[in-house]
Structure formats: structure tokens, C-alpha cells
N, C-alpha and C positions, 0 to 999 in steps of 0.2 A: 502427694495427691499431685497429679496432674491436671491442670485448669487451662483451657482451650479461650483466649478469649478473642470473641468474634470483634473486628471494627469496620464497618461499611464506611464511605467516605464520608469525611470528615466528620468522625462522630469523637475525635479525639483519642486515639491509638495509643500514637506514641505517649501524648500527654499522660493516658492511664499509666502506660507501663513504667515512664519515668518516676509518676507518684511513688506506685509502688514499691519501686527500687529504690525511691529516698526514706520508705517505712520500713524495710526489713528488720530493723532495730539491730544488726549484727555488723560484726566486722568485714570490712568490704573485700577483706581476702577472702571471704568465704559466699562472695555473693559473684556469678557467673553470670554473663550477659551475651549471646552469642548475637551478632546483628549480620545484616547482609552486606551491610555498607559502611565503611568508614565515618561517614557523619553520624549515622547512628549512632556507632558505639563509641564517638566523642561528645555526644550530648547524654550516653549515660556516665561519662565517666565526669561530665561537669558537674551533674547532677549529683555526685557525691565529691565535689571536690577533689578529683585525682588526675592527676596529666596521664598514667597509664597504669595498668593493671591487667594481672596473665591471665584475671577470669574475664574482661570487660575487652570483646574484640569482634573482630569480625570470623565467623568461621574460616576462611581461608588463611587468614594469620594464625587463629591456634594450630591448624593443620599445620602449618607450615615448622609449626616451631615444633610438634606432636613426632611429627616424620623426622626430623633431627638430619634435614637437608641443608646444603647452602648454598647462597644467591646462583654460584657460577653453574649449577646442575637445571636450574628452572628455565622453562622454556621461555624462549624471546624470538625476538626479530629476524635474529643472527644465525639462530638455531633453525626457524623454520626455511630459511633460506638454503642453507646446508640442505635438510632433509628434501628441500625441491629439487636441489641438482641432483639428487639420488633417486628420487621417485619418478622427475621428469613432468612434473603440473607444479606449476606456481603454488606454493602454500605461504599466507603471511599470516594465519591465525586470526583473522578476524572474524568475528562472526554477523549474521544477517543483522545486527542492530548498529554495527559500527560501518558497513559496508553496503553502498544499494544492491550491487551486485557483486556477487561472489566468484572468483576465480572455481572451475574444476577443483583443484587440489582443495580448497577452504571448505567448497560444499563438501566434499568428501571428508575432512576434518571434522566439521560438524556434524555429520550423521555419527563417526567415529564416538565422537565425546558424548554425545546424546544416547549413545546407547549402552555405553560405561555407566554415564547417570542413571539409566534406569535399571540397570544390572543385569543389562546382555553381554551376551560376549559377541562383539562387534566383526571377529575373525570366521564367524558362520551366517553373517549375515547374506540373506537370499541373492545380491547382486554381487555379482564376482568381481568387477572391480573395485566394490566396495571391501569386499574381503579382502582381496589381495593389498588395499593400502594400508588397513587396518593390520593386516599380521607385518608385514613392512615397517610399519609405525611402532608398533610395538617391542619389533627385535632392535629397530637403529635404536631407539632411547637406553632399551636395556643393553645394548652392547656397548655405548657411552657414557652410561647413569643418567641420562637425564632425564627430567620429571615436569609432566604440567600438574593442574590445580586437580584433575581427577586422581591423578595418581598418588598425589598427597592425601587424599581424602582414602584411597584404598588403602596403603600403608597403616592408616590410623584406625579404618575400618578393622583390619585384619589384625589387628595387635590389641592389647587390652589395656585399654587406655585409664589408667588411674588418677582422673580427675572427677573430683563431685564438687558439691557447694549448699550448705544450706538453703540458697535460693539460686534457683536458675533459671534467668528468662529467655525465651530464643524471639526473635522478632519474625517476622516476616516468613511466618510458618508455612503460607500455602505456594511460597518460593521455592522450596527445599525439594530436592530430588531425592529418590530413593536410596541413593548411594549416600547423599550428606546426611538422610536419616539415621543411617546405620553410624555415621559417626553420633550426630546426637542422642541416639537411644542409650549407647555406650554410659556418656557422661550423665543422662536423665537417671537412669538406673543407681549412678552413686549419689544424685540429689536428694534432698529431704523435700523441699518444695518447689515445682515446677508449673510456669507458667506460659503457655505457649500463645504468642500471639499473631492477628494474621485477618486475612477474610479469602474464603476461597472465591468470592465473587467475582475479584480483584487478582484472579491466578492466571498471570496473562503469560508464563513463560515455559507452558506445557511443551512447546517445541523446542526448548532448551532442555528439556528432563526431567522440568519440575513436576510433583505430585499436585496438583491441584485439592485432593483430598487426603493428606499425613495428617492434618491437623485432627480431623476428624478421627482418622484409624486409632488416633493415640492420648484422644482426651479422656480423661474418666468423669472431668465436669467442665459446664459448658457453661458463658458469660456472654451475654451481648451486648453492646453499647450500640443504644436505638438511638439516641439521638445527634441528626447533623446539625453540626455548626456551621457548616459548608454549603451544603444544596440549598435552595430555595425550593418552590413548591411545584412551578413549571416546570423547571429541570429534573426536580426528583420523578415528576409523573414519567417522561421521556426515559429514563434511567428504570425506572419499574416495570415499563413496558419490554426491555430489553430482557429482566430478572425473570418476568414471568414465563419467558420463553425455554428459561434455561431447565435442561431435566434433570441434573445432577447438582444437587448443591445443598447445603444445609438452612433450613426457613429459617430468617431470622423477622422480626419486627425492626422497620426502619423509617424514623420520622424525619421529615423536611422542618427546616430551618422557617422560622415565622417572617418568611417574608416574600412573595408572589415572584420574584425575578422576570425572567424576558427570554423567549425562545423565537428566535426567528428564522423562517426556512426562506432563501433562496435560491434562485437558479443557474447563479454564475458568480464571480466574483467580482465582477462589474458592479454589480447592485449595491456592493457595501459602500461607493463612494459618499453615496447622500444616507448615508446611514449613522452619520458622525464616528467614526472610526475612529478619533482621537479623542474621545471622551470619555473612553470607560476603563480607566488608568491601566492596571498591566494586564497586556495580550495574550493567550498563548494562541499560536497557528496551526492546528493539532492536524495529521495527516497517517493515512494505514499505511502506504507504502512508499518506499523512497522513490518511487517511478514521479509522483507528485511532486517532488522537492523543485524540479526545474520549472511548473507551472505556479507555485506558490513564489518562490523568488519573483519570478519577472512580478506578479503581481504586486508584491510588496518596493518592487525598486522603483514600477511605474506611478507608486503610489507618494513615492518618495519619502518614504518609510524608512525612520533608525530600527535596525531589527540587529538578533542575531538568533544563530542558527546550528542546531547540532546534528550529526558531529564536525561537520567542518566549517570552516571559513566561510561565512557570506559576503557579500558585497558590501555592507559595511564594515566589516573588519579586516578584508583580504589586504594581498601587501599592496592593491591599487590604492584602497582607503586609508592604508597606513602612511605609505607613499605620500599622501596630499598632507595627511595631519602632521607629519614631520615638517613639510616645506613650510606649512602655515606657522607651526612654531617658529622655525629657524627666520621668518618674516616678524614675527613678536618681538624678534629679538630674544629669546629663550632660548639656553640650553638643552640638547638633545645626545642623551646616551651615543658610543659608538657603533654599535651594532644597528641603530635603529638610522644612521647616516649610511650605513652598509647597506640596507635594506632601500632606502632613498637612489643609491647607487647604481642598484641593480634594476630600478627601475625608471630612471632619468635618461633619457636620450643620450648617445655616447659623448657627446660633443662637451656636455656638462659633467664627465665623472672625475677629470681632474680637480676642477675646481671643488667638488665635493670631496676628493681626499686630501684636497693639501686645504681644506676650511675657508677656500676663498667664496664666500657665497654672495657676494653683493653683486658682481653681473649678474647670475642666477636671480636672484633674488628681484632684479629690476624688471622682470616677467612674468607673467601670469603661468602658474603652475601647469596650465594648459598647454603650454609651450615647449616646458621642461621636463614633464615626464610623457612616459611614453604606456599613455594608456587608450583601450580600446574608445571609439567612438561612443559607442552606447552606453559604456558607464561613466564618461565624463559628464552626461547629462545628468545622472543620479547623483554624482559625486558633487556637482557644482547648485543641486536645488538641496541637499539635504543637510543638516546643521552635524557634521562631523566629531563635535565634543557634547552632542549630545546622549544621556544615558539611553541606549533604547530601551520604550517600555512592551514594543512585540518580543515576542521569541518563539521562533518556526521550530515546530521538531516531530519526529514521528511521537504516533501515540504511547508506543512502549518505552521511549525514551523520557517520556513526562510523567511517568508513573511516579507520585509521591510528590507531584508540584500542583499546582493552585493558582488563578489567576481568576480578576474580575470579570475579564472576558474570554471565552473561549470559542474560535472558530471553527469550526470543525470540517473538514473536507471529505463529505462524504463519496468518497471513491475509493473503489478496489480494483487491483490487479486480476488478471486472470486466476491465476490460482489462487490466491485469497478468495476470490466469486465463489469460487465452489466450493468451501469452507461455511456450512453454516449451522456447525454444530457449537457445544457450549465454549469452547474455548475462543471463538470467532466473537461470540455475542459478550464475555468475557473484555476483551478487547476494545468494545464500543463502549459498553457499560462505563471501563473506566476513563475514557476520551469525557463523555458528555458529562463525568461526575468530578471533574476538575472547576468545573464554572460556579465560582459564587455567587455573581449576579446576574450574567447575560450568558446564554448559548446562541451562537449565528451557526447554522448547518447549511454547508455549502454543497447543493447536489452537484456531485459528477459521474463519470461512467461505474456502472455496476455496483449502485448504493444500496447501503442495508438499510433495512425499513426502519427509521427511527420517531413515525409517527409525521404529521404532515402540518403546515402552516394551514 
């Protein structure tokens, strides 16, 4: 029997899955748990009191083993650099989630991986440049024996996998590509009981090849977790306004938690200053496109807020901020690691380099850090005002990178780039659905350029 468990935001899908896992009543060696992330696999291992298991792992890890390859064959930055020299385009291996703007080479690589994940032949793409890139990439990898994740999946999908379980759990089923489903199907066919968990309404990786409807296609029985323990009524109403506009989805009952919550609509970030920005606990600042990052960081810096940001370092954790922390630690008489001193030397004015190398800090520490460190003037003001030893309660991120997270307060920048603005289909609606349902108590929607309809205040 294959059961699909649909878990809308905050309904405890992971908890439900782990509870089932703990009640299997069989030897842990007969339990399979295919996770999308290492952290999810780690939670499953912890529930069974295990440090490792052949059956409880990420799909990536499983295919790495079953494909029988060694680490030296796996594509990495050095190999992409090697291929760049051959093809004449810079290829780093980054996805759109990792980089704000992709190089032409990475755009071609992402398109290649998308087509492979969807089960299509990338060498037959209608775009001549794409077809040429894909042919060259495939031939080059074959010549040197290199493999990427899709190659591992293909090897396993095209072989007879001898791997079955009494209980098999598949997490985040909505994020599996058709190629990944081919691997999972082989394992499901040899397993006695199968539970696939996920939520098609939160399928936001279709751009990378995921099949939002894979769970529905494979399920023989369906269960829906209906009660949210995260999303209050007012925020739930915004979320449902998005769901009702989706055309292809599994209908499901979904109830808010017993709390009104709060939704604010503001015309710009500047209006947040009088809204008690530091009184709502953990705060997520979410944006749709990387092009919005600079504007959001400028607001965080102007408000003197300690923050973290994905995927790169922000002003609170970059080399300038870390250099000031090292300086202040030295002034307090604390020891600092050698690597931190090296970072301090790289940021300090050249005249202090010898003092830092020799450990003769006393002359340097008689001066303020602003005179010792070579830091841009606009950044100096922020670093003077902010508590550099505070733990950030603000985290800024793209919506995609924040999937699976939650926060007391979500500040959502309702702005889209021109390419995204043209997309009004289910995939785009799901992205914003995921964004608003990260909020546990308060949602603040800041209107920007090319906004999507999220209701109005």
C-alpha cells in the first residue's frame, strides 16, 4: 500500500512522519527513509536512536552509493572551471538559488540539468546553443569519467536496484523530479509499506525539474493533516486567497490555529520604523528575486539591525564586521585564533600589519578601531551603532531558501522582477503561499514593483 500524507503549512508533517517511523515495530535495518536534506535524515536517525543507517539518508547519498562511484569523479568547482576553459563560457555549477545572476554558462548548465531531471534529451533542445552545450558537457564528462547528481540518478534508474524495506518513508514528495521518481519507484516496488509525505501547494522547485503532482500520481491512499499549529486566522486567510487561484492541486481541508494573528500592508520599508520592529521575536525578511537583496540590506543597515542573510554574508557577518569583533576581543584581553588575526591584518591599514603579525597589539589598541581598520565610511556608521556580539533575530532570505523555516514575524517584500512578473501560474502562486505561511503571529507585506495580489489592508 502506498499512502500519500499531505501536510499543509504548520500541520506537523515532519512530526507525523517521525511518529510513524518510531512505531514501525521492526528492526531499524528494515526501515527506509528517503529525505531531501541531511537535517531531515538526521531527525529520522535520532528518532530511532541511530548514528547512521544504510536505509535512512538523502536520495543523493543513496544514489552515490548505488551508482558505485568515488569522490574524485564527482563534479565540483575545479571540474566546472576545467569545462569552462573548454566551452568558452564561465561555468561555476551554481543554481539561481545560490547566485543572484547566473553566468551564461550556468544558465546553460541549469537548463541542461532541468531537461535531464524531466526525462528529456537536452541535446535535442530547440535552442542550438543549448543543444551544443549539452552535447559537449555529456561527451566531456564521459571522456573523463566525471558524474553529477543527475548522472548518479540515471545510473541507478537504469539498473535493477535490489533494495526494499518493510517500511519506506519518502519525505518532501512534491520536490522530486521525474528522474528521482524513477529511482524511488524501484525501491517502492520492493517495499511492503510506503508513506510519501509532502504538499503539492508548497511545490516551489518546478523550475529545477520537480513534479508537483508526483505524489498524486503514485498514491493508492490519501491522508490530509488538516490542523495548522503555526498559521493564525488572518494570515491563513491571505494564504487561502492564493490557494483558491491555483488550477491544478489536490483539494484539502486546512484549518488555522486558534489565534487571530496580524497582517499589515505597508507602502514601503520606511513605514516599519514606527511599527515596533524589534518586539516580535524571530523575524524573517523574505524577497522573491535576488535583485531585491540590496534594497532590503540597505534598510536593515539603516535601521542598525543585527541580521543574517542567505546565501552570502551580510554587513553583520562580513570581513569588516568580523575584523571589528577581533579588534574588540583583543581590547578585552581575550585570545583570538590565528586565522582571525590574519583576517584582521587583511582589513587593517598597512601600517599596523607588522604589529598584528608579531602580536605587539598594545600600540594599535590605544587607537579606536575606526582608525586602525580600513572600512568604508558608510559601513563604519553601522558597525559603530550595532551590537556586534548580539545574536541576530532578523534573517533575510529569498522565499525559496526559506522553505521549511518559520518565524514569529515575517516581513514579505511584495516585489518581482520582470521575468517573474510575467508568470501568474500555479508555480508562482505556490511561491507566495510558502512565503506567507512562514509566519507564526504577524505578517507584514511591503509593496514594491510588480507586486502579486496578496489582498489589501
